[in-house]
C-alpha positions in Angstrom: -36.0 -51.1 -53.1 -35.9 -47.4 -52.8 -35.8 -45.8 -49.3 -37.2 -42.3 -48.5 -34.9 -40.5 -46.1 -36.6 -37.1 -46.5 -38.1 -37.3 -43.0 -34.6 -36.7 -41.7 -34.6 -33.2 -43.1 -38.0 -32.1 -41.9 -38.0 -29.2 -39.5 -38.4 -30.3 -35.9 -39.1 -27.8 -33.2 -36.1 -27.4 -30.9 -36.9 -26.5 -27.3 -34.4 -24.8 -25.1 -34.5 -25.2 -21.3 -36.3 -22.6 -19.3 -33.3 -22.4 -16.9 -31.0 -21.5 -19.8 -33.3 -18.9 -21.2 -33.5 -17.3 -17.7 -29.8 -16.6 -18.0 -28.6 -13.3 -19.4 -25.5 -12.1 -21.1 -22.7 -11.0 -18.8 -22.9 -7.2 -18.3 -19.1 -7.4 -18.0 -18.4 -9.3 -21.2 -21.3 -8.5 -23.5 -19.6 -5.5 -25.1 -16.9 -7.6 -26.7 -18.3 -7.1 -30.2 -18.2 -3.3 -29.8 -14.6 -3.7 -28.5 -13.6 -5.5 -31.6 -15.1 -2.7 -33.8 -13.3 -0.1 -31.8 -10.0 -1.8 -32.3 -10.6 -1.9 -36.0 -11.1 1.8 -35.9 -7.9 2.3 -34.0 -9.6 3.3 -30.8 -7.7 2.6 -27.6 -9.8 1.4 -24.6 -9.1 1.7 -20.9 -10.6 -1.4 -19.5 -12.2 -0.8 -16.1 -15.0 -3.2 -16.9 -13.4 -6.6 -16.0 -11.5 -7.8 -13.0 -8.3 -8.6 -14.9 -5.4 -7.3 -12.8 -2.3 -5.9 -14.6 -0.1 -7.0 -11.7 2.6 -9.4 -12.9 1.9 -13.1 -12.1 4.7 -14.4 -9.8 7.6 -16.0 -11.7 7.1 -19.2 -9.6 4.1 -20.1 -11.7 6.0 -19.9 -15.0 9.1 -21.6 -13.6 7.0 -24.8 -13.1 5.6 -24.7 -16.6 9.1 -24.2 -18.2 10.6 -27.0 -16.2 7.8 -29.5 -16.8 9.5 -32.6 -18.3 7.1 -35.5 -18.0 6.8 -37.6 -21.2 3.0 -37.9 -20.8 0.6 -35.2 -19.7 -1.7 -37.4 -17.6 -5.1 -36.8 -16.0 -4.9 -35.4 -12.5 -6.9 -36.9 -9.7 -10.5 -35.7 -9.7 -10.3 -34.0 -6.3 -7.0 -32.3 -7.3 -3.3 -32.9 -7.2 -2.1 -33.5 -3.6 0.7 -30.9 -4.0 -1.8 -28.2 -4.6 -4.1 -29.4 -1.9 -1.3 -29.4 0.6 -0.2 -25.9 -0.5 -3.8 -24.6 0.0 -4.0 -26.2 3.4 -0.7 -24.6 4.5 -1.9 -21.2 3.2 -5.0 -21.4 5.4 -2.9 -22.5 8.4 -0.9 -19.3 7.9 -3.8 -17.3 9.2 -4.9 -19.7 11.8 -7.4 -22.0 10.1 -6.9 -25.7 10.5 -8.0 -27.8 7.5 -7.3 -31.4 6.5 -6.4 -32.4 3.0 -9.9 -34.0 2.7 -11.5 -30.6 3.3 -10.2 -29.2 0.0 -11.4 -29.9 -3.5 -9.6 -28.3 -6.5 -11.8 -26.9 -9.2 -11.6 -25.2 -12.6 -11.6 -21.7 -11.1 -13.8 -20.4 -8.3 -16.7 -20.4 -10.9 -16.7 -24.2 -11.1 -16.5 -24.5 -7.3 -19.6 -22.3 -6.9 -21.6 -23.9 -9.7 -20.9 -27.4 -8.4 -21.8 -26.3 -4.9 -25.2 -24.9 -6.0 -25.8 -28.0 -8.1 -25.5 -30.1 -5.0 -27.7 -27.8 -2.8 -30.6 -26.7 -5.0 -33.6 -28.4 -6.4 -36.2 -26.9 -8.7 -37.5 -23.6 -7.2 -35.2 -23.5 -4.2 -33.8 -20.1 -3.2 -30.5 -18.6 -2.3 -30.4 -15.3 -0.4 -27.8 -13.0 -2.0 -27.0 -9.4 -1.1 -27.4 -7.2 -4.1 -25.6 -5.8 -6.0 -23.7 -9.0 -6.6 -21.4 -10.7 -9.1 -23.7 -11.2 -12.2 -22.6 -14.8 -12.9 -24.2 -15.8 -9.6 -27.5 -15.5 -11.5 -26.3 -17.9 -14.2 -25.0 -20.4 -11.7 -28.2 -20.4 -9.6 -30.4 -20.6 -12.7 -28.5 -23.5 -14.2 -29.0 -25.3 -10.8 -32.7 -24.7 -11.2 -32.9 -22.3 -8.3 -33.8 -18.7 -7.8 -32.0 -15.8 -6.2 -33.7 -14.0 -3.4 -32.1 -10.6 -3.4 -31.1 -8.9 -0.2 -31.1 -5.2 -1.0 -28.2 -3.1 0.1 -27.6 0.6 -0.5 -24.7 2.9 -1.2 -26.0 5.4 1.3 -25.4 3.1 4.3 -22.2 1.5 3.0 -23.9 -1.6 1.4 -24.4 -3.1 4.9 -26.6 -6.2 5.0 -25.4 -8.6 7.8 -28.2 -8.1 10.3 -31.0 -10.4 11.5 -33.5 -7.7 10.7 -32.6 -7.7 7.0 -32.0 -11.4 6.5 -34.5 -13.4 8.6 -37.7 -12.0 6.9 -36.4 -13.3 3.6 -36.1 -16.9 4.8 -38.9 -19.3 3.8 -39.4 -23.0 3.3 -37.6 -23.0 0.0 -34.5 -21.1 1.3 -31.4 -23.4 1.1 -28.4 -21.1 1.4 -27.0 -17.6 2.0 -24.3 -16.6 -0.6 -22.0 -13.8 0.2 -18.8 -12.3 -1.3 -16.3 -11.1 1.2 -14.6 -8.7 0.3 -17.5 -7.8 -2.0 -17.7 -7.7 -5.7 -18.9 -5.1 -6.9 -19.2 -3.0 -3.8 -15.8 -3.5 -2.1 -17.6 -3.9 1.3 -15.9 -6.0 4.0 -17.7 -7.9 6.7 -16.6 -7.3 10.3 -16.0 -10.3 12.6 -19.3 -9.5 14.3 -21.2 -9.4 11.0 -19.6 -12.7 10.0 -20.7 -14.2 13.4 -24.3 -13.0 12.7 -24.4 -14.7 9.4 -23.0 -17.9 10.9 -25.6 -17.8 13.7 -28.5 -17.4 11.2 -27.2 -20.2 9.0 -27.0 -22.4 12.1 -30.4 -21.5 13.4 -32.2 -22.0 10.2 -30.1 -25.0 9.0 -28.9 -23.2 5.8 -25.7 -23.5 3.9 -23.5 -20.4 4.2 -21.5 -20.1 0.9 -18.7 -17.6 1.3 -16.9 -16.5 -1.9 -13.6 -15.3 -0.6 -11.5 -15.0 -3.7 -10.5 -11.3 -2.8 -9.5 -12.2 0.8 -6.1 -10.5 0.6 -7.4 -7.2 -0.8 -8.3 -5.3 2.3 -7.1 -1.7 2.8 -8.4 -0.4 6.1 -5.9 -0.3 9.0 -6.4 -3.0 11.6 -8.6 -5.2 9.5 -7.2 -8.8 9.4 -7.6 -11.5 6.8 -10.5 -13.7 7.8 -12.7 -16.5 6.6 -16.0 -18.1 7.4 -14.0 -21.3 7.9 -13.0 -19.9 11.3 -16.4 -20.7 12.7 -16.0 -24.4 13.4 -19.3 -24.6 15.3 -21.0 -24.3 11.9 -18.6 -26.6 10.0 -21.5 -28.5 8.4 -23.0 -25.3 7.0 -20.0 -23.5 5.6 -18.8 -23.8 2.0 -15.8 -21.7 1.0 -15.2 -20.6 -2.6 -11.6 -19.8 -3.3 -9.2 -19.2 -6.3 -5.7 -18.2 -7.3 -7.0 -15.9 -10.0 -7.1 -12.7 -8.1 -4.8 -13.6 -5.3 -1.8 -14.1 -7.5 -3.0 -12.3 -10.7 -3.4 -15.6 -12.4 -6.9 -15.4 -13.9 -5.9 -17.5 -16.9 -4.8 -20.5 -14.8 -8.4 -21.3 -13.9 -7.6 -22.9 -10.6 -10.0 -22.6 -7.8 -11.0 -24.6 -4.7 -14.2 -25.7 -2.9 -13.5 -26.0 0.8 -15.9 -27.7 3.3 -15.8 -29.9 6.3 -19.3 -31.3 5.5 -18.5 -34.9 4.3 -21.9 -35.7 3.0 -22.0 -32.6 0.9 -18.4 -33.1 -0.2 -19.2 -36.7 -1.3 -21.8 -35.4 -3.7 -19.6 -32.8 -5.1 -16.9 -35.4 -5.8 -19.4 -37.3 -8.0 -19.6 -34.2 -10.2 -15.8 -33.8 -10.1 -15.4 -37.3 -11.3 -17.9 -36.7 -14.1 -15.8 -33.8 -15.4 -12.7 -35.9 -14.9 -10.0 -33.5 -13.7 -8.6 -29.9 -13.6 -5.7 -29.1 -15.9 -2.6 -30.9 -14.6 0.2 -28.3 -15.4 -1.9 -25.4 -14.1 -2.4 -27.2 -10.8 1.3 -27.8 -10.4 2.2 -24.2 -11.3 -0.5 -22.9 -9.0 0.9 -24.9 -6.1 4.2 -23.0 -6.6 2.4 -19.7 -6.2 1.8 -20.4 -2.5 5.5 -20.4 -2.0 5.9 -16.7 -2.8 7.2 -14.4 -0.1 4.4 -12.8 2.0 5.8 -9.4 1.1 4.2 -10.0 -2.3 0.8 -9.4 -0.9 1.8 -6.3 1.0 3.3 -4.7 -2.1 0.1 -5.6 -4.1 -2.1 -4.1 -1.4 -0.2 -0.8 -1.4 -0.5 -0.6 -5.2 -4.3 -1.3 -5.2 -4.9 1.2 -2.3 -3.2 3.9 -4.3 -5.4 3.1 -7.3 -8.5 2.9 -5.1 -7.8 6.3 -3.5 -7.2 7.9 -6.9 -10.4 6.6 -8.7 -12.6 7.3 -5.7 -11.3 10.9 -5.4 -11.7 11.5 -9.2 -15.2 10.0 -9.3 -16.3 11.9 -6.2 -15.1 15.2 -7.8 -17.2 14.8 -10.9 -20.6 16.7 -11.1 -23.5 14.3 -10.4 -21.3 11.3 -9.6 -21.6 9.6 -6.2 -19.7 6.7 -4.6 -18.3 5.4 -1.3 -14.8 4.3 -0.5 -14.5 0.5 -1.0 -12.9 -1.3 1.9 -11.6 -4.2 -0.1 -11.4 -6.1 -3.4 -10.6 -3.9 -6.4 -14.1 -2.6 -7.5 -16.1 0.5 -6.9 -19.8 1.1 -7.6 -20.8 4.6 -8.7 -24.0 6.4 -9.5 -23.6 8.4 -12.7 -25.6 11.4 -13.9 -27.2 9.4 -16.8 -30.5 7.7 -17.2 -29.2 4.4 -18.4 -25.6 3.3 -17.9 -26.0 0.5 -20.5 -26.9 3.1 -23.2 -24.0 5.3 -22.0 -21.5 2.5 -22.3 -22.7 1.6 -25.8 -22.4 5.3 -26.8 -18.8 5.4 -25.4 -17.9 2.5 -27.8 -19.9 3.6 -30.9 -20.0 7.5 -30.8 -17.3 8.8 -28.5 -13.6 9.1 -28.5 -11.1 11.6 -27.3 -7.7 11.5 -29.0 -8.7 8.1 -30.3 -9.3 6.8 -26.8 -12.4 5.7 -24.8 -13.3 3.9 -21.6 -15.1 0.7 -20.6 -16.9 0.0 -17.4 -19.6 -2.6 -16.3 -23.1 -1.1 -16.3 -24.8 -1.6 -12.9 -28.2 -3.1 -13.7 -26.7 -6.5 -14.4 -25.5 -6.7 -10.8 -29.0 -6.7 -9.4 -31.8 -9.2 -9.4 -34.5 -6.6 -8.5 -35.9 -5.1 -11.7 -35.2 -1.5 -12.3 -32.3 -1.3 -9.8 -28.8 0.0 -10.8 -29.9 1.6 -14.1 -27.7 4.6 -13.6 -24.9 2.8 -11.8 -21.6 1.4 -13.0 -18.9 -0.9 -11.6 -15.3 0.3 -12.1 -12.5 -2.2 -11.7 -9.4 -0.3 -10.6 -7.0 -2.9 -12.2 -5.0 -0.5 -14.2 -1.9 1.5 -13.1 -2.5 5.0 -11.6 -1.5 6.9 -14.8 -4.0 4.9 -16.9 -6.7 5.3 -14.2 -6.1 9.1 -14.3 -6.5 9.1 -18.1 -9.6 7.0 -17.9 -11.2 9.4 -15.5 -10.3 12.3 -17.8 -12.1 10.5 -20.6 -15.1 9.7 -18.3 -15.5 13.3 -17.2 -15.3 14.5 -20.8 -17.8 11.9 -22.0 -20.3 12.7 -19.3 -20.3 16.3 -20.2 -21.0 15.4 -23.9 -23.5 12.7 -23.1 -25.7 15.1 -21.1 -26.3 17.0 -24.3 -27.1 13.7 -26.1 -29.7 12.7 -23.5 -31.2 16.2 -23.7 -31.5 16.3 -27.5 
């Protein structure tokens, strides 16, 4: 008997999910192919496009890796290794926030913490209010959770302020499930005052919303008198608050991929744990090494802040001095949004990688439109990550100023 298996090779339509198709390429990472081609041509790039600090990771991290001597590299517990959980708890206690070990779940970076939180909050068509401009991956995380971002517009001219009832309450409707904020802000560098944080807490409490606070840049605050703070301070809304945290920026350990989801809401947490169990565990050695990071001397943070403040002051001064460029002084994080004298920052960045070089050097930034949900916003804007040393930032600004002068002629031709 002869069998016909030809049906196996017939073309069958393959349908992709609408939620995946709603996602867009990262405006921060989508230029990688151009970067590869630049390297082939011997072009040096000054990377102000991605939040990858050049500050040395504390040796405590590597000491743990070098001394690891277990004969078997085992799975870690799904909620995280107790040593890291305890270290995280002690860190929060250091600035006056009392947590229990059960309040802390260890995740694969802050990104997983946020994506899991949204998966447990959103159903099809639910909305999250997010001040824009915002970290572009928020769009991906919300889309994958089948939700939608409701953008809360902010503007450079008034310092990207948004934490007022007048701006937020009109956006709340029957599908609103959460408010998501980054404090200090990425990409704006804005920092919420205690009064503004209280306003957000009161709105979340009044309208029974989750308040998701992405606080991975907590240490990077530059104004005198501003203290480290967290939404976890407001214990009267303990059931509403979800904190997203990470060692990536705090200790310049982005490659460790260690984050945390912090909440006192036990029902919410129980559902997150289901997803943690499904993904098994976070990398064992990275958790152990990250726990050691919390043992570094507090002077580490002060030295890092001084360095970043010098970088901030330099890049802000240089950008502000360029014809047609406008920006405000960021209060925290290590990002700055600027308006450029170009029609489209995406096109300008592409040109910088394909047609421009000065002494075999060029610059990369993150075009601004990808940081907005509102169509047409941010077309002439760019986010600069001041993660390079001052000498490199100075050279990058020289390149930008030269390039802008040349590109005006390109746009006019």
